[in-house]
Biotite code that builds the C-alpha atoms (Angstrom):
import biotite.structure as struc

atoms = struc.array([
    struc.Atom([2.967, -13.111, 0.637], chain_id="A", res_id=1, res_name="UNK", atom_name="CA", element="C"),
    struc.Atom([2.818, -10.572, 2.905], chain_id="A", res_id=2, res_name="UNK", atom_name="CA", element="C"),
    struc.Atom([2.390, -7.427, 1.175], chain_id="A", res_id=3, res_name="UNK", atom_name="CA", element="C"),
    struc.Atom([6.178, -5.612, 1.984], chain_id="A", res_id=4, res_name="UNK", atom_name="CA", element="C"),
    struc.Atom([7.574, -8.134, 0.425], chain_id="A", res_id=5, res_name="UNK", atom_name="CA", element="C"),
    struc.Atom([5.879, -7.858, -3.020], chain_id="A", res_id=6, res_name="UNK", atom_name="CA", element="C"),
    struc.Atom([6.870, -3.769, -2.955], chain_id="A", res_id=7, res_name="UNK", atom_name="CA", element="C"),
    struc.Atom([9.912, -4.384, -1.827], chain_id="A", res_id=8, res_name="UNK", atom_name="CA", element="C"),
    struc.Atom([11.177, -7.375, -4.736], chain_id="A", res_id=9, res_name="UNK", atom_name="CA", element="C"),
    struc.Atom([9.821, -4.043, -7.283], chain_id="A", res_id=10, res_name="UNK", atom_name="CA", element="C"),
    struc.Atom([12.038, -2.001, -5.321], chain_id="A", res_id=11, res_name="UNK", atom_name="CA", element="C"),
    struc.Atom([15.184, -4.421, -5.605], chain_id="A", res_id=12, res_name="UNK", atom_name="CA", element="C"),
    struc.Atom([14.073, -5.257, -9.676], chain_id="A", res_id=13, res_name="UNK", atom_name="CA", element="C"),
    struc.Atom([13.941, -1.721, -10.515], chain_id="A", res_id=14, res_name="UNK", atom_name="CA", element="C"),
    struc.Atom([16.930, -0.914, -9.316], chain_id="A", res_id=15, res_name="UNK", atom_name="CA", element="C"),
    struc.Atom([18.358, -3.743, -10.606], chain_id="A", res_id=16, res_name="UNK", atom_name="CA", element="C"),
    struc.Atom([16.761, -2.956, -14.394], chain_id="A", res_id=17, res_name="UNK", atom_name="CA", element="C"),
    struc.Atom([18.521, 0.480, -13.665], chain_id="A", res_id=18, res_name="UNK", atom_name="CA", element="C"),
    struc.Atom([21.184, -0.808, -13.438], chain_id="A", res_id=19, res_name="UNK", atom_name="CA", element="C"),
    struc.Atom([20.694, -2.299, -16.888], chain_id="A", res_id=20, res_name="UNK", atom_name="CA", element="C"),
    struc.Atom([19.420, 0.386, -18.408], chain_id="A", res_id=21, res_name="UNK", atom_name="CA", element="C"),
    struc.Atom([19.373, 3.708, -16.648], chain_id="A", res_id=22, res_name="UNK", atom_name="CA", element="C"),
    struc.Atom([15.820, 5.330, -17.377], chain_id="A", res_id=23, res_name="UNK", atom_name="CA", element="C"),
    struc.Atom([16.329, 8.423, -15.064], chain_id="A", res_id=24, res_name="UNK", atom_name="CA", element="C"),
    struc.Atom([13.863, 10.518, -16.580], chain_id="A", res_id=25, res_name="UNK", atom_name="CA", element="C"),
    struc.Atom([13.856, 13.505, -13.936], chain_id="A", res_id=26, res_name="UNK", atom_name="CA", element="C"),
    struc.Atom([16.224, 16.262, -13.986], chain_id="A", res_id=27, res_name="UNK", atom_name="CA", element="C"),
    struc.Atom([17.211, 18.303, -10.428], chain_id="A", res_id=28, res_name="UNK", atom_name="CA", element="C"),
    struc.Atom([16.415, 17.986, -7.683], chain_id="A", res_id=29, res_name="UNK", atom_name="CA", element="C"),
    struc.Atom([13.407, 18.971, -6.913], chain_id="A", res_id=30, res_name="UNK", atom_name="CA", element="C"),
    struc.Atom([12.819, 15.204, -7.051], chain_id="A", res_id=31, res_name="UNK", atom_name="CA", element="C"),
    struc.Atom([13.996, 14.729, -3.137], chain_id="A", res_id=32, res_name="UNK", atom_name="CA", element="C"),
    struc.Atom([11.658, 17.343, -2.269], chain_id="A", res_id=33, res_name="UNK", atom_name="CA", element="C"),
    struc.Atom([8.344, 15.410, -3.989], chain_id="A", res_id=34, res_name="UNK", atom_name="CA", element="C"),
    struc.Atom([10.013, 11.814, -3.370], chain_id="A", res_id=35, res_name="UNK", atom_name="CA", element="C"),
    struc.Atom([10.449, 13.015, 0.802], chain_id="A", res_id=36, res_name="UNK", atom_name="CA", element="C"),
    struc.Atom([6.882, 15.032, 0.205], chain_id="A", res_id=37, res_name="UNK", atom_name="CA", element="C"),
    struc.Atom([5.040, 11.164, -0.248], chain_id="A", res_id=38, res_name="UNK", atom_name="CA", element="C"),
    struc.Atom([7.391, 9.409, 1.938], chain_id="A", res_id=39, res_name="UNK", atom_name="CA", element="C"),
    struc.Atom([6.381, 11.679, 4.895], chain_id="A", res_id=40, res_name="UNK", atom_name="CA", element="C"),
    struc.Atom([1.922, 10.917, 3.874], chain_id="A", res_id=41, res_name="UNK", atom_name="CA", element="C"),
    struc.Atom([3.181, 7.559, 3.513], chain_id="A", res_id=42, res_name="UNK", atom_name="CA", element="C"),
    struc.Atom([4.641, 7.642, 7.111], chain_id="A", res_id=43, res_name="UNK", atom_name="CA", element="C"),
    struc.Atom([1.606, 9.998, 8.252], chain_id="A", res_id=44, res_name="UNK", atom_name="CA", element="C"),
    struc.Atom([-1.125, 7.926, 7.122], chain_id="A", res_id=45, res_name="UNK", atom_name="CA", element="C"),
    struc.Atom([0.144, 4.427, 8.272], chain_id="A", res_id=46, res_name="UNK", atom_name="CA", element="C"),
    struc.Atom([0.063, 5.861, 11.292], chain_id="A", res_id=47, res_name="UNK", atom_name="CA", element="C"),
    struc.Atom([-3.729, 6.259, 12.663], chain_id="A", res_id=48, res_name="UNK", atom_name="CA", element="C"),
    struc.Atom([-3.584, 2.764, 10.905], chain_id="A", res_id=49, res_name="UNK", atom_name="CA", element="C"),
    struc.Atom([-1.179, 0.783, 13.485], chain_id="A", res_id=50, res_name="UNK", atom_name="CA", element="C"),
    struc.Atom([-3.370, 2.521, 16.408], chain_id="A", res_id=51, res_name="UNK", atom_name="CA", element="C"),
    struc.Atom([-6.201, 1.662, 15.063], chain_id="A", res_id=52, res_name="UNK", atom_name="CA", element="C"),
    struc.Atom([-5.334, -2.090, 15.053], chain_id="A", res_id=53, res_name="UNK", atom_name="CA", element="C"),
    struc.Atom([-3.608, -1.795, 18.061], chain_id="A", res_id=54, res_name="UNK", atom_name="CA", element="C"),
    struc.Atom([-6.187, -0.936, 20.066], chain_id="A", res_id=55, res_name="UNK", atom_name="CA", element="C"),
    struc.Atom([-8.924, -2.913, 17.840], chain_id="A", res_id=56, res_name="UNK", atom_name="CA", element="C"),
    struc.Atom([-6.882, -5.847, 19.407], chain_id="A", res_id=57, res_name="UNK", atom_name="CA", element="C"),
    struc.Atom([-6.466, -7.550, 16.103], chain_id="A", res_id=58, res_name="UNK", atom_name="CA", element="C"),
    struc.Atom([-3.169, -8.774, 13.567], chain_id="A", res_id=59, res_name="UNK", atom_name="CA", element="C"),
    struc.Atom([-1.659, -6.155, 11.047], chain_id="A", res_id=60, res_name="UNK", atom_name="CA", element="C"),
    struc.Atom([-0.494, -9.803, 9.387], chain_id="A", res_id=61, res_name="UNK", atom_name="CA", element="C"),
    struc.Atom([-2.143, -10.571, 6.603], chain_id="A", res_id=62, res_name="UNK", atom_name="CA", element="C"),
    struc.Atom([-1.554, -13.915, 6.905], chain_id="A", res_id=63, res_name="UNK", atom_name="CA", element="C"),
    struc.Atom([-3.714, -13.894, 10.329], chain_id="A", res_id=64, res_name="UNK", atom_name="CA", element="C"),
    struc.Atom([-7.455, -14.296, 10.373], chain_id="A", res_id=65, res_name="UNK", atom_name="CA", element="C"),
    struc.Atom([-9.111, -10.170, 11.861], chain_id="A", res_id=66, res_name="UNK", atom_name="CA", element="C"),
    struc.Atom([-10.727, -10.510, 15.047], chain_id="A", res_id=67, res_name="UNK", atom_name="CA", element="C"),
    struc.Atom([-12.295, -6.786, 14.778], chain_id="A", res_id=68, res_name="UNK", atom_name="CA", element="C"),
    struc.Atom([-14.086, -4.794, 11.759], chain_id="A", res_id=69, res_name="UNK", atom_name="CA", element="C"),
    struc.Atom([-11.886, -1.352, 11.575], chain_id="A", res_id=70, res_name="UNK", atom_name="CA", element="C"),
    struc.Atom([-14.036, 1.367, 10.063], chain_id="A", res_id=71, res_name="UNK", atom_name="CA", element="C"),
    struc.Atom([-12.895, 4.299, 11.331], chain_id="A", res_id=72, res_name="UNK", atom_name="CA", element="C"),
    struc.Atom([-10.351, 6.586, 10.151], chain_id="A", res_id=73, res_name="UNK", atom_name="CA", element="C"),
    struc.Atom([-8.439, 6.378, 7.727], chain_id="A", res_id=74, res_name="UNK", atom_name="CA", element="C"),
    struc.Atom([-10.567, 3.142, 6.887], chain_id="A", res_id=75, res_name="UNK", atom_name="CA", element="C"),
    struc.Atom([-13.433, 5.631, 6.366], chain_id="A", res_id=76, res_name="UNK", atom_name="CA", element="C"),
    struc.Atom([-12.503, 6.887, 3.375], chain_id="A", res_id=77, res_name="UNK", atom_name="CA", element="C"),
    struc.Atom([-10.168, 3.995, 1.721], chain_id="A", res_id=78, res_name="UNK", atom_name="CA", element="C"),
    struc.Atom([-10.713, -0.392, 2.953], chain_id="A", res_id=79, res_name="UNK", atom_name="CA", element="C"),
    struc.Atom([-6.778, -0.732, 2.343], chain_id="A", res_id=80, res_name="UNK", atom_name="CA", element="C"),
    struc.Atom([-4.784, 2.704, 3.634], chain_id="A", res_id=81, res_name="UNK", atom_name="CA", element="C"),
    struc.Atom([-1.908, 1.192, 4.295], chain_id="A", res_id=82, res_name="UNK", atom_name="CA", element="C"),
    struc.Atom([-1.269, -0.258, 1.091], chain_id="A", res_id=83, res_name="UNK", atom_name="CA", element="C"),
    struc.Atom([-2.471, 3.264, -0.294], chain_id="A", res_id=84, res_name="UNK", atom_name="CA", element="C"),
    struc.Atom([0.325, 4.184, 2.490], chain_id="A", res_id=85, res_name="UNK", atom_name="CA", element="C"),
    struc.Atom([2.639, 1.866, 1.288], chain_id="A", res_id=86, res_name="UNK", atom_name="CA", element="C"),
    struc.Atom([2.443, 2.376, -2.403], chain_id="A", res_id=87, res_name="UNK", atom_name="CA", element="C"),
    struc.Atom([2.813, 5.801, -1.582], chain_id="A", res_id=88, res_name="UNK", atom_name="CA", element="C"),
    struc.Atom([6.154, 4.814, 0.092], chain_id="A", res_id=89, res_name="UNK", atom_name="CA", element="C"),
    struc.Atom([7.426, 3.212, -2.999], chain_id="A", res_id=90, res_name="UNK", atom_name="CA", element="C"),
    struc.Atom([6.813, 5.791, -5.275], chain_id="A", res_id=91, res_name="UNK", atom_name="CA", element="C"),
    struc.Atom([8.531, 8.454, -2.982], chain_id="A", res_id=92, res_name="UNK", atom_name="CA", element="C"),
    struc.Atom([11.892, 6.299, -2.747], chain_id="A", res_id=93, res_name="UNK", atom_name="CA", element="C"),
    struc.Atom([11.459, 5.375, -6.664], chain_id="A", res_id=94, res_name="UNK", atom_name="CA", element="C"),
    struc.Atom([11.082, 9.393, -7.508], chain_id="A", res_id=95, res_name="UNK", atom_name="CA", element="C"),
    struc.Atom([14.560, 10.275, -5.305], chain_id="A", res_id=96, res_name="UNK", atom_name="CA", element="C"),
    struc.Atom([16.061, 6.957, -6.921], chain_id="A", res_id=97, res_name="UNK", atom_name="CA", element="C"),
    struc.Atom([14.868, 9.060, -9.685], chain_id="A", res_id=98, res_name="UNK", atom_name="CA", element="C"),
    struc.Atom([14.370, 5.541, -11.058], chain_id="A", res_id=99, res_name="UNK", atom_name="CA", element="C"),
    struc.Atom([11.965, 5.263, -14.260], chain_id="A", res_id=100, res_name="UNK", atom_name="CA", element="C"),
    struc.Atom([11.616, 0.960, -13.707], chain_id="A", res_id=101, res_name="UNK", atom_name="CA", element="C"),
    struc.Atom([10.171, 1.300, -10.309], chain_id="A", res_id=102, res_name="UNK", atom_name="CA", element="C"),
    struc.Atom([7.625, 3.673, -11.160], chain_id="A", res_id=103, res_name="UNK", atom_name="CA", element="C"),
    struc.Atom([6.224, 1.515, -14.048], chain_id="A", res_id=104, res_name="UNK", atom_name="CA", element="C"),
    struc.Atom([6.712, -1.609, -12.273], chain_id="A", res_id=105, res_name="UNK", atom_name="CA", element="C"),
    struc.Atom([4.609, 0.702, -9.921], chain_id="A", res_id=106, res_name="UNK", atom_name="CA", element="C"),
    struc.Atom([1.499, -0.522, -12.119], chain_id="A", res_id=107, res_name="UNK", atom_name="CA", element="C"),
    struc.Atom([2.121, -4.927, -11.882], chain_id="A", res_id=108, res_name="UNK", atom_name="CA", element="C"),
    struc.Atom([2.731, -4.339, -8.132], chain_id="A", res_id=109, res_name="UNK", atom_name="CA", element="C"),
    struc.Atom([-0.937, -2.785, -7.955], chain_id="A", res_id=110, res_name="UNK", atom_name="CA", element="C"),
    struc.Atom([-2.418, -5.660, -10.125], chain_id="A", res_id=111, res_name="UNK", atom_name="CA", element="C"),
    struc.Atom([-0.683, -8.504, -8.239], chain_id="A", res_id=112, res_name="UNK", atom_name="CA", element="C"),
    struc.Atom([-1.982, -6.315, -4.860], chain_id="A", res_id=113, res_name="UNK", atom_name="CA", element="C"),
    struc.Atom([-5.209, -5.755, -6.133], chain_id="A", res_id=114, res_name="UNK", atom_name="CA", element="C"),
    struc.Atom([-5.838, -9.942, -7.772], chain_id="A", res_id=115, res_name="UNK", atom_name="CA", element="C"),
    struc.Atom([-3.705, -12.306, -4.726], chain_id="A", res_id=116, res_name="UNK", atom_name="CA", element="C"),
    struc.Atom([-4.111, -10.007, -1.504], chain_id="A", res_id=117, res_name="UNK", atom_name="CA", element="C"),
    struc.Atom([-7.007, -7.259, -1.593], chain_id="A", res_id=118, res_name="UNK", atom_name="CA", element="C"),
    struc.Atom([-9.466, -9.188, -2.834], chain_id="A", res_id=119, res_name="UNK", atom_name="CA", element="C"),
    struc.Atom([-8.694, -12.377, -0.750], chain_id="A", res_id=120, res_name="UNK", atom_name="CA", element="C"),
    struc.Atom([-8.873, -10.632, 2.548], chain_id="A", res_id=121, res_name="UNK", atom_name="CA", element="C"),
    struc.Atom([-11.833, -9.110, 1.158], chain_id="A", res_id=122, res_name="UNK", atom_name="CA", element="C"),
    struc.Atom([-13.556, -13.049, 1.206], chain_id="A", res_id=123, res_name="UNK", atom_name="CA", element="C"),
    struc.Atom([-11.665, -13.224, 4.400], chain_id="A", res_id=124, res_name="UNK", atom_name="CA", element="C"),
    struc.Atom([-13.895, -10.695, 6.207], chain_id="A", res_id=125, res_name="UNK", atom_name="CA", element="C"),
    struc.Atom([-16.902, -11.487, 3.598], chain_id="A", res_id=126, res_name="UNK", atom_name="CA", element="C"),
    struc.Atom([-17.131, -14.870, 6.146], chain_id="A", res_id=127, res_name="UNK", atom_name="CA", element="C"),
    struc.Atom([-16.049, -13.278, 8.743], chain_id="A", res_id=128, res_name="UNK", atom_name="CA", element="C"),
    struc.Atom([-18.337, -10.245, 9.191], chain_id="A", res_id=129, res_name="UNK", atom_name="CA", element="C"),
    struc.Atom([-20.639, -10.880, 6.873], chain_id="A", res_id=130, res_name="UNK", atom_name="CA", element="C"),
    struc.Atom([-23.273, -8.098, 6.628], chain_id="A", res_id=131, res_name="UNK", atom_name="CA", element="C"),
    struc.Atom([-21.267, -5.623, 8.740], chain_id="A", res_id=132, res_name="UNK", atom_name="CA", element="C"),
    struc.Atom([-18.422, -6.355, 6.091], chain_id="A", res_id=133, res_name="UNK", atom_name="CA", element="C"),
    struc.Atom([-20.855, -5.893, 3.119], chain_id="A", res_id=134, res_name="UNK", atom_name="CA", element="C"),
    struc.Atom([-22.755, -2.072, 4.544], chain_id="A", res_id=135, res_name="UNK", atom_name="CA", element="C"),
    struc.Atom([-18.708, -1.476, 4.914], chain_id="A", res_id=136, res_name="UNK", atom_name="CA", element="C"),
    struc.Atom([-17.353, -1.895, 1.508], chain_id="A", res_id=137, res_name="UNK", atom_name="CA", element="C"),
    struc.Atom([-20.092, -0.549, 0.047], chain_id="A", res_id=138, res_name="UNK", atom_name="CA", element="C"),
    struc.Atom([-19.990, 2.700, 1.538], chain_id="A", res_id=139, res_name="UNK", atom_name="CA", element="C"),
    struc.Atom([-16.182, 2.706, 0.451], chain_id="A", res_id=140, res_name="UNK", atom_name="CA", element="C"),
    struc.Atom([-14.113, 2.390, -2.173], chain_id="A", res_id=141, res_name="UNK", atom_name="CA", element="C"),
    struc.Atom([-11.452, -0.192, -2.508], chain_id="A", res_id=142, res_name="UNK", atom_name="CA", element="C"),
    struc.Atom([-8.799, 2.056, -2.624], chain_id="A", res_id=143, res_name="UNK", atom_name="CA", element="C"),
    struc.Atom([-9.036, 5.957, -2.786], chain_id="A", res_id=144, res_name="UNK", atom_name="CA", element="C"),
])
């Protein structure tokens, strides 16, 4: 399942749960500023990621095999900057909607991402790029 679908499913689930049992923990309108800030950071983070994939001529689709190992730009700080970006976007939307369910659901989302997506990608990259990937993996954190 593509990662955006995992995040979208959790977002929809949070919206449905909130309609059944509202959990709106943030009073006031400052949540729009905070949520927008997180969404903006997500946009700033994903832009150089997408550029690197385009320049390298490799796929961004996790269901297809990578042809190039990207280790520069945001990948110097995180092995998964696109997922960090998705998480920030997800949390920003949750803050703007003032939906506590969305915030709570980030925990299972990150567990699913880690166990079902990231680890599968890592096995693929280890097989495909061998020692180069193992050195990169030892030097850079999985998330942040």
